[in-house]
C-alpha positions, 0 to 999 in steps of 0.5 A: 760601296761601289762607285757612283754610276753616271746615268746622265749620259743616257738621258737623250737616248734612253727612250729610244734605246728602250723602244729599239730593244723592247718596244713598249713592253717596259712601259706596259710593265711599269703601268700594269697595276696603275689602276690599283693606285687610285687611292694613293696620295703620296708617292716615293718614286725611286730611279724612274729614269725619264719619268714616263711612269711618273707622268702617267701616275700624275695624269691618272691620279689627280690627287697624288703628290710625288717625291722623285729621287734619282742619282742623276740630275739630268734624269730628274730634269727629264722627269719634271719635263715629262710631268708637264702641267702636273709638275707642281705636284712633284718634288725632285731630289738628287741622291744616291739611294744606296745611302739616302735617308728619308724623312722619318715622318710617316706619309708615303703610301706608295713606293715605285721602283721600275727597272731600278732595283736591278742597279742594287745588290740584294743587301742594298735593297734590304738596307733600303727597305729598312731605311724606308720603313719609318717613312711609310704610312700603315697601308703602304704598297711597293710597286716593282717592275724589273727583269727576271730570269724564269726557271725554264728553258726560255730563261736559261737559253734566252733570258739569262744571256740577254740580261747578262748582255744588258748588264755589260752594256750598262757597265760600259755606259754608266759604270755600275759594278753590278753584274747580275740580278739581285734577289729583291724578292728575298730582300723585301720578304726579309723586311716583312713585305709580302707579295700581293700581286704578280704578273709576267710579261714576255714569257717571264723576262719582265715582271710587274709586282705589287707588294704590301707593307708589313703592317698589312699582314 
């Protein structure tokens, strides 16, 4: 397993770095399918950074409870602050999601991973999907937002160099050892998940996806 990355140092500049580079595009990507989550009641939110998605989810869905897991205690503290008056509906847990094991009692009907799977390898995503399976309700959905490199001239000429630059920057700031996007689509499909909805932003550089659990096939 690669060394544990340190995201604590990103807490204060995280939001401004995002706005300076992508404006509001990443947040639009996170919340694109928010209206389709109204029936969810128990969310497992993994690596949500400073918690802006979690805050929107709690605001738009007054019945949902959130279990937020992150490797960074500082990020989880920021997430609870972002939750504001809805914080009593949030449980936070500090853990390395490359090895974290959830409770086996099936209850999560939503998994949310926004710009987090790109911190893992394809094999680690497959292993995570396998560990999560026993803790899911039969109608679970998996919400994914992430970077992508489209198979187009834009992808080759702009997206690929940009994503490589972002990995180099994060390697300096957080010390991860990942240097390229994983194939999360292959990993989730291999675990039995199927893609229900897909939306591209910024010419395919950003993607929002809604996956359905194997039991819904």
